[in-house]
Structures are given as C-alpha cells and as structure tokens.
N, C-alpha and C positions, 0 to 999 in steps of 0.2 A: 618425394622422389630423390631428391638430392641427398638427404640424410641416409635414406636406404642404400644408396650407392656408395656413399661414404663407409657405411658400416660393412657392407660386403667386401669393399676393398681392404678395409682394416682387418676384417677376419681372414681374408686371403693372405695378407701380409703376415699376420700372426701365425698362420699354419706354415708358412714358408720359413719363417725364422725358426719355429719349433723344429721342423725337419732338418734345418740346416745345423741347429745346436745338437740335435741326436746324432746326426752324422759326424760332426766334429767330435763329440764324446766317443763314438765308436772307433774313429780313427785314433784318438789319443790313447784309448785303451787297447789298441791293436787287435780290435775285433770287427773290423769292417770288411773283411774278405768273406765272401759266401762260402758256406760249407761245401766240401767236395761231394757229399751224399746228403740230400735233403730228408729231414725227418718230418712226416706229416702227422697231424693230429696234436692233441694236447699232452705235453709231458708235465711231470711235476714242476720243473723249473719255469716253464711257460705259464703254468697256472699262478705260480708265485709272482712272477713278473706281471701278469695281468692283474692280479690282485693289488699289487703295489701301484700299478698305473691307474687303476680305478680310484684308489684312496687318494692318490696325488690329484686326480681330476676333481674329485670332491673337495679337496683342500683348496684347490684354485678357485673354485666357485665360491666357497666360504670366504676366502681371502678378498675376492672381488666384491662380494656382498658387504663385508665389513669395511672396505675401502670406500665403497659408495656411501654407506651410512655416515662414515666419519668426514667424507668430503662435503656431504650435504648438510652437516650440522643437524641431523635430525636422528631420531630413534629414541629408544626408552633406556639406553645405556647397555644394551646387550651387545653393542658393537665390539667392545672390548673383549667380551667373552667369545664372540665369533672369531675375532682376530686371533685370539690365543689358541682356539681350536685349530684354526687354519695353520698356524705356526707349528703346532705340535704334530698334527697329521701330515703336514708337508715335510716335517723332519723324518717322521717314521717312514713315509713313502720314499724319500730321498736315500735314507740308509738302506732300505731293502733293495732299492734299484741298484745302489753302489755295490751292496753285497752280492746281488745277483750277477753283476758285471765281474766282480773280482773272482768268483768261483767258476765263471764260464770258460769252457775249453773249446771255443769255436765261434764263428760269426753267425750272421743271419742264416737260418735254415737248419742249424745244428741241433735244435731242440732245447737249447739253453735259455731262451727267452731273452736274448741280448737286446733286442729292439724294445721290448716292453720294459726291461730294466733301465735302459738309457732314458726312455721316455718318462718313467717314474722319477728318475734322478733329476731331469731338467724340470719337470712340473713340480716336484717337491721343492726345488729351490725357488721356483717362481712363487708357489704358494707361501713359502717362508718370507719372501720379500714383500708380497702383498699384505700379509698379516702384520709384519713389522711396520710397514708404512701406515696402516690403518691404526695400529697402536699409537704411533708417534702423533698422528693427526688427531686422534681422539684425546690424547693427553694435552695437546695444545688447546683443544676445545674446552677441556676441564679447567686448564690453567687460566684461559681467557675468561671463563665464567666466574672463577674465584677472584680474579682481579676486579671484574665489574662490580662485584658486591662489596 
C-alpha cells in the first residue's frame, strides 16, 4: 500500500514537472498565448507533432528500460543497444519537436501543434538523458567485469 502511494505521488509529480517544462518552453519560444481563433481537428502540423510526441514517448520508455537493466546489473547485453535506440529516437523526436516550434505561427489552438512539439522536445531530451545514463552505467558494469577477471 505504501509503495503504491509513493508510485502514484511520483507519477503525479513527474506529470506536473513535464507540464511545467512544456509551459516554460512555450513561453521561451513566445508561443504561449492562445490563438485568437481556434482550429479544430487534425492539421498536418498537429499530426507531425503528435507523431514526434509518440516517438519521444517510446524513446523514454526504452531509455527507462535500458536504465533499469543497467542499474540492476542484469540482462543479456542488449541494454546498450536499447540505450542507443533511446538516444537516437529521442534525438529524432527532439529535433522534430523543435522544428515544429520553429515554424509555428501561433500558440495553442492555432493548428500548428505547438503543444505536441514542445512535449516532443522535452520528452526527447529526457529520453536522450536516460539513454546516456544507461550507457554510462552499462560501461561501468563492463569495466568492473573486466577488472574482476
């Protein structure tokens, strides 16, 4: 019961920090003001931003799995591959999110996908960080195993 409560609070805190980071990014890009007229439905830029966001989410999951494998000192050696995949897909998602924000001509509701673009940029950077940490920890594991032999 106590562990479940801690996980729920940690997840709520992570969502709050993610939302804060997206808002800060939109403010920094001067895209935080809502559009004068709201565009409903999927536009090509919203689809682009959504695809980048989904790719970033997959990259974060891969980075988390690779980090867990490297932290537990277990696995069959595929942790480095998963970490590299997380870093590359995170970079692709972050670049696409940044490009989406760079070409946007309006804030939320304008049909440009700025929320998805900002989310993809933030999650892509998180995925790259998780993948990098997993690579460092797995390298330490390999170095420690070589020293022991």
